[in-house]
C-alpha positions as a printed Julia matrix, in Angstrom:
87×3 Matrix{Float64}:
 -75.16  -65.7   -215.09
 -72.78  -67.43  -212.67
 -72.72  -71.23  -212.75
 -72.25  -73.6   -209.84
 -71.66  -77.3   -209.33
 -73.37  -78.62  -206.22
 -72.02  -81.89  -204.84
 -74.5   -84.15  -203.07
 -73.39  -87.28  -201.21
 -76.8   -88.73  -200.49
 -78.79  -91.75  -201.67
 -81.16  -90.01  -204.09
 -83.18  -92.44  -206.18
 -83.88  -91.95  -209.87
 -87.55  -91.44  -209.04
 -86.78  -88.8   -206.41
 -84.54  -86.82  -208.75
 -87.07  -87.0   -211.58
 -89.82  -85.72  -209.25
 -87.59  -82.88  -208.04
 -86.71  -81.93  -211.62
 -90.35  -81.89  -212.7
 -91.36  -79.76  -209.69
 -88.44  -77.33  -209.83
 -89.94  -74.78  -212.27
 -92.78  -74.24  -209.79
 -90.57  -73.01  -206.95
 -87.43  -71.5   -208.48
 -86.91  -67.81  -207.83
 -86.18  -65.59  -210.78
 -82.64  -66.07  -212.07
 -82.11  -69.54  -210.58
 -82.16  -72.7   -212.68
 -81.1   -76.29  -212.23
 -79.42  -77.08  -215.55
 -78.43  -80.76  -215.33
 -77.06  -83.48  -213.07
 -74.49  -86.23  -213.33
 -75.57  -89.1   -211.1
 -73.54  -91.89  -209.53
 -76.32  -93.9   -207.92
 -73.99  -96.7   -206.82
 -71.69  -94.29  -204.98
 -74.54  -92.04  -203.79
 -72.84  -89.03  -205.36
 -74.51  -86.47  -207.57
 -73.07  -83.42  -209.31
 -75.65  -80.81  -210.25
 -75.1   -77.77  -212.44
 -76.97  -74.62  -211.46
 -77.2   -71.03  -212.62
 -77.87  -68.43  -209.93
 -77.08  -64.77  -209.26
 -74.79  -65.82  -206.39
 -74.02  -68.65  -203.99
 -76.12  -67.13  -201.2
 -79.31  -67.35  -203.28
 -78.48  -70.91  -204.34
 -77.88  -71.97  -200.72
 -81.27  -70.49  -199.8
 -83.0   -72.54  -202.53
 -81.26  -75.74  -201.41
 -82.24  -75.15  -197.78
 -85.87  -74.3   -198.61
 -86.19  -77.46  -200.74
 -84.5   -79.55  -198.04
 -81.84  -80.68  -200.49
 -78.76  -81.96  -198.65
 -75.41  -80.99  -200.14
 -71.75  -81.17  -199.2
 -70.13  -78.49  -201.35
 -70.88  -75.72  -203.8
 -68.28  -74.72  -206.39
 -68.53  -71.65  -208.59
 -67.38  -72.78  -212.04
 -66.83  -71.67  -215.61
 -67.7   -74.0   -218.5
 -64.99  -74.85  -221.01
 -66.19  -76.11  -224.38
 -63.38  -78.54  -225.23
 -64.39  -78.75  -228.91
 -64.08  -75.01  -229.53
 -61.41  -74.56  -226.82
 -63.34  -71.57  -225.42
 -64.82  -70.69  -222.06
 -68.47  -69.64  -221.91
 -68.89  -66.01  -220.98
C-alpha cells in the first residue's frame, strides 16, 4: 500500500489530535489509515504518515474531515537498522 507524509502547518492542540485519532477508525474508507504523526506544537507543524491507495483518495479524506494541509508527499520507508526499504 502506498505511503504518504502529509504536512500540516496549523495550530492543532494535543487534545484535538487525540480526538481525531480516536475518531478516525469510524470514518476511514477501506484501504486508508492514519499510521502516526510527528508533532511540533511550538512551531505549529505536524507530519502525519498515511497509507492510502492513492493521493486522490487521501485528499478526499482530508477534505471531508476538514483537515487543513499544505503538502502531501508520496514516500517509501527506509529501515536504517536493516538498511532496507519497505516493499
